[in-house]
C-alpha positions in Angstrom: 12.0 40.8 -0.9 13.4 37.4 -2.3 16.7 35.8 -0.5 19.7 36.6 -2.0 20.7 32.9 -2.3 21.9 30.3 -5.4 19.2 28.6 -7.5 20.2 25.0 -7.6 17.7 22.9 -9.2 16.4 19.5 -6.7 17.1 17.3 -9.8 17.6 13.7 -9.2 20.8 13.5 -11.4 22.8 15.5 -8.3 22.8 12.9 -6.3 24.8 10.3 -8.5 26.8 13.6 -9.5 27.7 13.9 -5.6 28.1 10.7 -5.3 30.7 10.5 -8.0 32.4 13.5 -6.8 32.7 12.7 -3.2 32.5 9.1 -2.6 33.6 8.0 -6.4 35.1 4.9 -4.4 32.0 3.7 -2.4 31.3 0.3 -3.8 28.5 -1.1 -5.7 28.2 -4.6 -5.2 25.4 -7.1 -7.3 24.6 -10.5 -7.5 23.8 -10.8 -11.3 21.5 -12.6 -13.2 24.4 -14.1 -14.4 25.0 -16.1 -11.5 28.4 -13.7 -10.1 29.2 -11.2 -8.1 29.6 -7.8 -9.4 31.6 -5.3 -8.0 32.4 -1.3 -9.5 32.1 2.1 -7.3 29.8 5.2 -7.8 32.1 6.2 -10.1 31.7 3.8 -12.5 28.1 4.1 -11.9 28.1 7.4 -12.9 30.4 7.0 -16.1 28.0 4.0 -17.3 24.7 6.4 -16.2 25.9 9.2 -18.8 26.8 6.3 -21.3 23.2 4.9 -21.4 21.6 8.3 -21.6 23.5 9.0 -24.7 22.2 5.3 -25.6 18.8 6.5 -24.8 19.2 9.5 -27.0 20.6 8.0 -30.0 17.5 5.8 -30.0 15.5 8.8 -30.1 14.3 9.2 -26.3 13.1 12.1 -25.6 12.5 14.4 -22.4 9.2 12.4 -20.8 9.4 9.5 -23.0 8.5 6.3 -20.7 11.1 4.0 -20.3 10.1 0.7 -18.8 12.0 -1.9 -16.7 11.7 -5.3 -15.5 14.2 -6.2 -13.2 15.5 -7.1 -10.2 18.2 -5.2 -7.4 21.4 -4.8 -9.3 23.8 -2.2 -10.9 22.1 -2.1 -14.2 18.8 -1.5 -12.6 20.8 1.3 -10.6 22.2 3.1 -13.9 18.7 3.1 -15.5 17.4 5.2 -12.8 19.9 7.8 -13.0 20.9 7.0 -16.9 16.8 7.6 -17.7 15.4 10.4 -15.0 18.7 12.4 -15.3 18.6 13.3 -19.2 14.9 14.0 -18.4 13.0 10.5 -19.3 10.2 8.6 -16.8 11.9 5.6 -15.4 8.9 3.4 -15.2 9.9 0.0 -12.8 7.1 -2.5 -13.7 6.3 -5.1 -11.2 7.2 -8.6 -12.8 5.0 -10.2 -10.3 1.7 -9.1 -11.4 -0.5 -11.4 -14.2 0.8 -10.7 -17.5 -2.4 -9.2 -18.5 -1.9 -6.8 -16.1 1.9 -6.3 -16.9 0.7 -5.4 -21.0 -1.9 -3.0 -19.5 0.4 -1.1 -17.4 3.0 -1.0 -20.5 0.6 0.2 -22.8 -1.1 2.6 -20.4 2.1 4.2 -19.7 3.2 4.2 -23.3 6.1 2.6 -22.3 8.8 3.4 -25.3 11.6 0.7 -24.4 11.2 -1.9 -22.1 14.6 -3.4 -20.5 14.2 -6.5 -18.9 16.8 -8.8 -16.8 17.0 -12.6 -18.6 14.6 -14.0 -15.7 11.9 -12.1 -17.2 12.5 -13.5 -20.7 9.3 -15.9 -20.8 7.2 -12.8 -19.4 8.4 -10.7 -21.8 7.8 -13.2 -24.7 4.1 -13.5 -23.3 3.3 -9.9 -23.6 5.7 -8.6 -26.2 3.2 -8.5 -28.7 0.7 -6.9 -26.7 3.1 -3.8 -26.2 1.7 -1.3 -28.9 4.1 1.6 -27.8 7.4 -0.5 -27.5 9.8 0.0 -29.9 12.6 -2.6 -28.4 12.8 -4.6 -25.9 16.5 -4.3 -24.3 18.3 -7.1 -22.4 20.4 -6.2 -19.3 23.1 -8.7 -19.8 25.9 -8.6 -22.4 26.0 -10.6 -25.8 27.8 -13.7 -24.5 24.3 -13.8 -22.4 22.1 -13.1 -24.7 19.1 -15.5 -26.1 19.8 -16.9 -28.7 15.8 -18.1 -30.0 13.6 -15.7 -28.1 12.0 -14.7 -30.6 11.0 -11.2 -29.9 11.3 -8.5 -32.3 13.7 -5.6 -31.9 15.5 -7.3 -28.9 18.6 -5.0 -28.1 21.7 -6.0 -25.9 22.3 -3.6 -22.8 26.0 -3.6 -23.0 26.3 -3.3 -26.6 24.2 0.3 -26.2 27.0 1.1 -23.2 30.1 0.2 -25.3 28.8 2.3 -28.1 28.2 5.1 -26.5 30.1 7.9 -25.0 30.5 8.7 -21.9 30.9 12.3 -22.3 27.4 13.5 -21.4 26.5 17.1 -19.4 23.2 16.3 -17.4 20.4 18.6 -18.4 18.8 21.3 -16.0 15.3 20.1 -16.2 12.1 22.0 -14.2 12.6 20.2 -10.8 8.2 20.1 -11.1 9.5 17.4 -14.1 8.4 13.9 -14.0 11.2 11.2 -12.8 10.0 8.4 -12.1 6.3 6.4 -12.6 5.3 3.5 -10.6 1.4 1.3 -10.5 0.1 0.4 -8.0 -2.0 -3.0 -7.3 -3.4 -1.8 -3.9 -6.8 -1.0 -5.8 -9.4 -3.2 -7.2 -9.7 -3.1 -11.0 -6.5 -1.8 -13.0 -3.3 -0.5 -11.3 -3.0 3.4 -11.0 0.2 5.3 -12.1 1.6 7.2 -9.7 3.8 10.0 -11.6 6.7 11.1 -9.2 8.4 14.4 -9.9 12.4 15.2 -9.1 11.5 17.5 -6.6 9.3 14.9 -4.7 11.9 12.1 -4.7 14.9 14.6 -3.7 12.5 15.9 -0.5 11.8 12.4 0.4 15.1 11.8 0.4 16.6 14.2 2.4 13.6 13.5 5.1 14.0 9.4 4.8 17.8 10.1 5.5 17.2 12.1 8.4 18.7 11.0 11.9 14.7 10.9 13.1 14.1 8.7 10.3 16.4 5.6 8.5 19.1 7.6 9.9 21.8 6.7 7.1 25.4 7.5 6.5 28.7 7.1 4.4 29.3 4.7 7.3 26.6 1.9 6.6 26.6 -0.9 3.8 23.2 -0.7 2.8 21.1 -4.0 1.4 17.8 -3.4 -0.2 15.5 -6.9 -0.4 12.6 -4.5 -0.8 12.6 -4.5 -5.1 13.5 -1.5 -6.6 10.2 -2.5 -9.2 8.5 -1.4 -5.7 8.1 1.9 -4.8 11.7 2.5 -6.0 13.5 0.5 -3.0 11.8 2.7 -0.7 13.9 5.2 -1.8 17.3 3.2 -0.8 18.9 3.6 -4.3 19.3 7.4 -4.1 19.4 7.9 -0.2 23.0 5.4 -0.4 23.9 7.9 -3.5 23.1 10.9 -0.9 25.1 10.1 2.0 27.9 7.9 0.4 26.8 4.5 1.7 27.8 1.0 -0.2 25.6 -0.9 -1.7 25.2 -4.3 -2.1 22.1 -5.8 -4.5 21.0 -9.3 -3.8 19.5 -10.0 -7.5 16.9 -12.7 -7.7 18.4 -14.5 -5.2 15.7 -13.9 -2.2 16.1 -16.8 0.2 17.4 -17.2 3.3 21.0 -19.1 3.0 21.9 -16.9 -0.1 20.8 -13.5 1.8 23.0 -14.8 5.1 25.9 -15.3 2.7 25.6 -11.7 1.1 25.1 -10.3 4.4 28.1 -11.4 5.9 30.6 -11.7 3.0 30.1 -7.9 2.3 29.6 -7.0 5.9 26.0 -5.4 5.3 24.6 -3.0 8.7 21.8 -2.0 6.8 18.4 -3.9 5.4 15.2 -3.5 4.5 12.3 -5.7 3.0 8.9 -7.2 3.7 8.5 -9.7 7.1 8.2 -12.5 4.8 11.7 -12.1 3.7 12.9 -11.9 6.7 11.4 -15.3 8.2 13.1 -16.7 5.3 16.5 -15.5 7.0 15.5 -15.9 10.2 14.6 -19.5 9.5 18.1 -20.1 8.1 20.1 -18.6 10.7 18.2 -21.1 13.6 18.6 -23.8 11.4 22.4 -23.8 10.9 23.0 -22.1 14.3 24.5 -19.0 13.0 24.4 -15.3 13.7 24.7 -11.9 12.4 28.4 -10.3 12.8 27.8 -7.0 11.5 23.9 -6.5 10.8 22.6 -4.1 13.4 19.6 -2.8 12.1 16.2 -4.1 9.4 14.0 -1.8 8.4 10.6 -3.9 7.8 7.4 -2.4 5.8 4.6 -3.6 4.1 3.4 -5.9 6.1 3.2 -5.3 10.2 5.9 -7.1 11.6 4.8 -9.8 14.3 5.8 -9.5 17.9 7.9 -12.4 17.8 10.1 -11.8 14.8 10.6 -8.5 16.6 11.8 -9.9 19.9 14.1 -12.5 17.7 15.7 -9.9 15.8 16.2 -7.8 18.6 17.1 -10.1 21.7 18.8 -13.0 19.8 20.8 -11.5 17.1 20.8 -7.9 18.5 19.4 -6.6 15.6 17.0 -3.2 15.8 13.8 -3.6 13.9 12.7 0.0 12.3 8.9 -0.3 11.6 7.9 1.7 8.6 4.7 2.3 6.7 3.7 4.2 3.3 2.1 3.7 0.3 3.2 4.0 -3.5 1.2 7.2 -3.5 3.5 8.4 -0.5 6.7 7.8 -2.3 6.4 5.9 0.0 7.4 6.5 3.0 4.9 7.7 5.7 5.6 6.8 9.0 9.0 5.7 10.6 8.7 4.1 14.1 11.7 5.9 16.2 11.9 6.3 19.5 11.8 9.7 21.2 13.9 10.7 24.4 11.3 9.2 27.2 11.1 5.9 25.2 14.1 4.9 25.6 14.0 4.6 29.1 10.9 3.2 29.4 10.6 -0.7 30.7 11.2 -3.3 27.8 7.4 -4.2 27.4 6.6 -0.3 27.1 9.2 -0.5 23.8 7.7 -3.1 22.3 4.3 -1.5 22.8 5.4 1.6 21.0 8.0 -0.2 18.4 4.9 -2.5 17.3 2.9 0.8 16.0 3.8 2.2 12.3 5.9 5.2 14.1 6.2 8.9 13.7 5.2 11.1 10.2 8.7 11.7 8.5 9.2 15.4 8.1 7.0 16.4 4.8 4.0 14.2 5.5 1.4 15.8 7.8 -1.9 13.4 8.4 -5.0 13.0 10.8 -7.8 10.6 11.4 -11.4 11.8 10.5 -14.5 9.8 11.6 -17.4 9.5 9.2 -18.4 13.3 9.3 -14.8 14.2 7.9 -14.2 15.8 11.5 -11.0 15.2 12.9 -10.5 12.5 15.9 -8.1 12.9 18.9 -4.7 11.7 19.1 -5.2 9.6 22.0 -3.9 6.1 20.9 -7.8 4.5 21.5 -10.1 6.4 18.7 -10.1 4.7 15.7 -10.8 6.6 12.3 -9.7 6.9 8.2 -6.2 8.2 7.6 -6.0 11.0 5.5 -2.5 12.4 4.9 -0.6 15.0 2.8 2.9 16.3 1.9 5.2 17.3 -0.9 5.9 13.4 -1.8 2.0 13.0 -2.1 -0.2 12.0 -4.7 -1.8 14.8 -6.0 -3.3 12.7 -8.8 -3.0 10.0 -10.5 -1.5 9.4 -14.0 -3.7 9.7 -17.1 -6.8 9.6 -15.0 -8.8 12.2 -16.6 -9.8 14.2 -13.8 -10.9 11.5 -11.4 -8.6 13.1 -8.3 -8.5 11.1 -5.5 -8.5 13.6 -3.3 -10.7 14.9 -0.6 -11.2 18.5 0.5 -11.5 18.7 4.4 -14.0 21.4 6.3 -11.5 24.2 5.9 -10.5 23.3 2.2 -7.5 21.8 2.4 -6.5 18.7 0.3 -6.2 15.4 2.1 -5.3 12.0 0.3 -7.5 9.2 2.3 -5.1 6.4 2.5 -7.8 3.4 2.7 -6.2 2.7 6.6 -8.1 3.0 9.6 -5.9 4.1 12.6 -5.1 5.6 15.4 -2.7 8.5 16.7 -1.1 8.7 20.0 -0.3 11.9 21.8 3.5 11.5 21.2 2.2 11.3 17.3 2.9 7.5 16.6 0.4 6.2 14.2 -1.3 2.7 14.3 -3.0 0.5 11.4 -6.1 -1.0 13.2 -8.1 -1.8 9.8 -8.3 -1.0 6.2 -11.4 0.2 4.6 -10.3 -1.2 1.6 -11.2 -5.0 1.1 -7.4 -6.0 -0.4 -5.6 -8.7 1.3 -1.7 -7.8 2.0 0.1 -11.1 1.4 4.0 -11.0 2.2 4.0 -7.2 1.4 1.7 -7.2 -1.9 -1.5 -6.5 -2.4 -3.9 -8.7 -3.6 -7.7 -7.6 -4.9 -10.7 -9.2 -3.2 -13.1 -8.1 -6.0 -10.6 -9.2 -8.9 -11.2 -12.7 -6.7 -14.8 -12.5 -6.3 -15.2 -11.5 -10.5 -13.7 -15.1 -11.4 -15.6 -17.4 -9.1 -19.0 -15.5 -10.2 -17.9 -16.0 -13.4 -17.8 -20.0 -12.5 -21.8 -21.6 -13.8 -21.6 -23.3 -10.5 -21.2 -20.3 -7.9 -24.1 -18.1 -6.9 -22.5 -15.5 -4.4 -18.8 -15.4 -3.3 -16.8 -13.2 -0.9 -12.9 -13.4 -0.4 -11.8 -11.7 2.9 -7.9 -11.9 4.2 -7.9 -14.6 6.5 -4.5 -14.9 8.7 -1.2 -16.8 7.3 1.9 -17.9 10.0 4.0 -17.2 6.7 2.5 -14.5 4.5 0.5 -12.8 7.1 -2.5 -12.7 4.6 -3.9 -15.2 2.2 -7.2 -15.0 0.2 -10.0 -17.4 1.5 -12.8 -17.8 -0.7 -16.3 -18.2 0.8 -18.8 -19.4 -1.5 -22.4 -20.4 -2.3 -23.2 -23.0 -4.4 -25.9 -23.0 -6.6 -28.9 -25.2 -6.0 -28.6 -28.7 -6.6 -24.5 -27.5 -8.1 -21.8 -30.0 -7.8 -18.6 -27.9 -6.7 -15.7 -29.2 -4.9 -12.6 -26.9 -3.8 -10.2 -28.2 -6.3 -12.8 -27.5 -9.1 -12.9 -23.9 -8.3 -9.2 -23.1 -7.5 -8.9 -24.6 -10.9 -10.7 -22.5 -12.1 -8.2 -19.9 -11.7 -5.3 -21.2 -13.7 -4.4 -18.6 -16.2 -6.6 -15.8 -15.5 -4.6 -14.6 -12.1 -0.8 -14.5 -11.3 -0.8 -18.0 -9.5 0.2 -16.0 -6.1 -3.3 -14.6 -6.4 -4.7 -17.9 -6.3 -7.2 -18.4 -2.6 -5.4 -20.3 -0.1 -9.1 -22.3 0.6 -13.0 -22.1 -0.2 -15.3 -22.6 2.6 -18.8 -23.5 0.9 -21.4 -21.9 3.2 -25.4 -21.8 2.7 -25.5 -18.1 3.1 -23.2 -15.0 3.1 -24.4 -11.9 5.4 -25.7 -8.8 3.3 -26.3 -5.1 4.8 -29.5 -3.3 4.2 -28.3 -2.1 0.6 -27.3 -5.6 -0.5 -23.6 -4.8 0.4 -21.6 -8.0 1.6 -20.9 -7.3 5.6 -17.1 -8.6 5.3 -16.3 -7.2 8.8 -18.8 -10.2 9.9 -16.8 -12.8 7.6 -14.0 -11.9 8.9 -14.7 -12.7 12.3 -16.2 -15.7 11.3 -13.7 -17.0 9.2 -10.2 -14.9 9.7 -8.4 -17.4 11.8 -9.6 -20.3 9.4 -6.2 -20.9 7.8 -4.4 -21.4 11.0 -6.6 -23.6 12.4 -5.6 -28.0 11.7 -7.3 -28.9 9.0 -9.2 -31.4 11.1 -10.8 -28.2 12.7 -11.6 -26.4 9.5 -15.0 -27.1 9.5 -18.5 -24.4 8.8 -20.2 -23.9 11.9 
């Protein structure tokens, strides 16, 4: 027997409809690429999202067509979040920090029909436009007064022209809630990036779960500034959450330096912000140097990389800003765990509370997790035993986009499907998970992944290199940076500077290794694989040492 309740589809368009109807006068504030501060309301956003849906329809966009974006956090990007997904097309947010070869690959693999871009990324668009085989036009996210006059790009359109030429009368279609809504590619693997295709249903359930009091605890009383980019796993879902609860949104645009962020935080009385540790390092440095404090911000969400104990203490003890540690992945939409305290932790001594806060936290509703040993059997939740971290849930990836049947899932001894995260972790008796290592040899620099095998392959292409391995070395600012360990070919003359110069033009500049260590041999296992655990033990602190101490033993 079925229940006798109304059937209402879980659709992303319902979020902006709700925000308009119940929080229509709540502000959305954006620092624009053009340099000024723009402000309007959820009602304005809904109107312009409907106009964009009409504009896309007039351009021939059909349901399930992919629409790419290369854009900062701002109101126009938010309009695309709702206008594209709401009409039944798929919003494909592209990370502009990737190398142009990867950007072109992603646009082609997704078969993007149109690509919207902020003017900041005009040079990148020029570099890839001729290589994007399916893109019918590129749309500059600006008005006619700021349109580039000598872009040299065929079929260049103006965002504001499309809006002005389109009616605001549009009825959001009733889609299948399992229909695809958004596409994000992960660079957390070696080789070509992989696409994670979210559905309306998965995104809506993720939004519900992440907004809960025991998760991010968002409400209409918040003023939220997402520093985490809207091209990075949908800004951790905050653009959706803000509409659901009616919170004021503040977008920083391209100005992510400490001074610019602080001025915006104070001017708009932001109460909650979110970003990776490297961003907060810049903000804290500015505040410390100027002797200022935070008048309104009470909480910060830190993810993408582990928050250091020093940063946690600085925020909480010096500035009275509570730190909320989170962990997730593109494949998880992205929230997996959030470190909110249980009742018994509140009364703990401070040092014990910090020990809990340093963990990645408890699973959000809808995410199940376990750790397993090499035999695939589940390991105990004792906070000491570590194993491979597996997850499953209604917002967890089942397959990669156009993967041709190569599913990432594992089947356990009970026949249940789980997604292997590639992380090694412990889980304590209260369900708090802590990452202890990574099974994948990727490097996490400032919250962004760098593939070590890609860097090794480039090094191995140098005629003077016999062997090369790349590991994550600790770094004072970026948490981790790539360090190359190289064996020269016999009698070859190769310097650090020559090898690092060899990377120019082959990868994004920020992927370039920070240093090179030349050794006589690289340790190999029984099957001929490089033993990176030994290299990390030996050279993991290399970049943290004074230059005069950096030597090969």
